[in-house]
C-alpha positions as CSV (number, residue, x, y, z in Angstrom):
1,X,-68.8,40.5,-81.3
2,X,-72.0,42.0,-80.0
3,X,-73.4,42.0,-83.5
4,X,-72.4,38.4,-83.9
5,X,-74.1,37.5,-80.7
6,X,-77.2,39.4,-81.7
7,X,-77.5,37.4,-84.9
8,X,-77.7,34.1,-83.0
9,X,-79.7,35.5,-80.1
10,X,-76.9,34.9,-77.4
11,X,-76.1,36.9,-74.4
12,X,-72.5,37.6,-73.3
13,X,-73.0,34.9,-70.7
14,X,-74.1,32.4,-73.4
15,X,-70.9,33.2,-75.4
16,X,-68.7,32.9,-72.3
17,X,-70.2,29.6,-71.4
18,X,-70.1,28.1,-74.9
19,X,-66.5,29.3,-75.6
20,X,-65.0,28.5,-72.2
21,X,-63.9,32.2,-71.8
22,X,-64.8,34.2,-68.7
23,X,-67.7,36.6,-68.9
24,X,-65.5,39.5,-67.9
25,X,-63.2,38.7,-70.8
26,X,-66.1,38.7,-73.2
27,X,-67.0,42.2,-71.9
28,X,-63.4,43.4,-72.3
29,X,-63.3,42.0,-75.8
30,X,-66.5,43.8,-76.8
31,X,-65.5,47.2,-75.4
32,X,-62.1,47.2,-77.1
33,X,-61.5,49.5,-80.1
34,X,-60.4,47.5,-83.1
35,X,-58.9,44.1,-82.7
36,X,-58.3,43.6,-79.0
37,X,-54.8,42.9,-77.7
38,X,-55.7,39.6,-76.1
39,X,-54.0,36.3,-76.3
40,X,-54.7,34.8,-79.7
41,X,-56.0,31.6,-78.2
42,X,-58.8,33.5,-76.4
43,X,-59.9,35.4,-79.4
44,X,-59.6,32.3,-81.6
45,X,-61.8,30.3,-79.2
46,X,-64.5,33.0,-79.2
47,X,-64.4,33.3,-83.0
48,X,-64.5,29.6,-83.5
49,X,-67.5,29.3,-81.2
50,X,-69.4,32.0,-83.1
51,X,-68.5,30.4,-86.5
52,X,-69.8,27.0,-85.3
53,X,-73.1,28.7,-84.7
54,X,-73.2,30.0,-88.3
55,X,-71.6,33.5,-87.9
56,X,-69.3,34.6,-90.7
57,X,-66.9,37.4,-90.2
58,X,-66.6,39.6,-93.2
59,X,-64.7,42.7,-94.2
60,X,-61.4,44.0,-92.9
61,X,-61.3,43.7,-89.0
62,X,-59.6,47.1,-88.7
63,X,-61.4,49.2,-91.3
64,X,-64.7,47.6,-92.2
65,X,-65.6,44.8,-89.8
66,X,-68.8,43.0,-90.2
67,X,-70.7,39.8,-89.5
68,X,-73.5,37.8,-91.2
69,X,-75.2,34.5,-90.8
70,X,-74.0,31.7,-93.1
71,X,-76.7,30.6,-95.6
72,X,-77.5,26.9,-95.4
73,X,-78.2,25.4,-98.7
74,X,-80.3,22.2,-98.6
75,X,-79.0,19.5,-101.0
């Protein structure tokens, strides 16, 4: 999640505000090993917020997680 935030230049506070998730929750998500054991709705909201900003989650979340920015192709 930190790498995703870095790609779009957001702080943890920015992500918390935009996703409607508390800052402390963002901090706990980012310090968890692997896929954090949070409510699915919370994690889904954070993921959807990042994806709206152009972040793509790639690889296997357990063995080879990664992020990249979606390429915009002009028509």
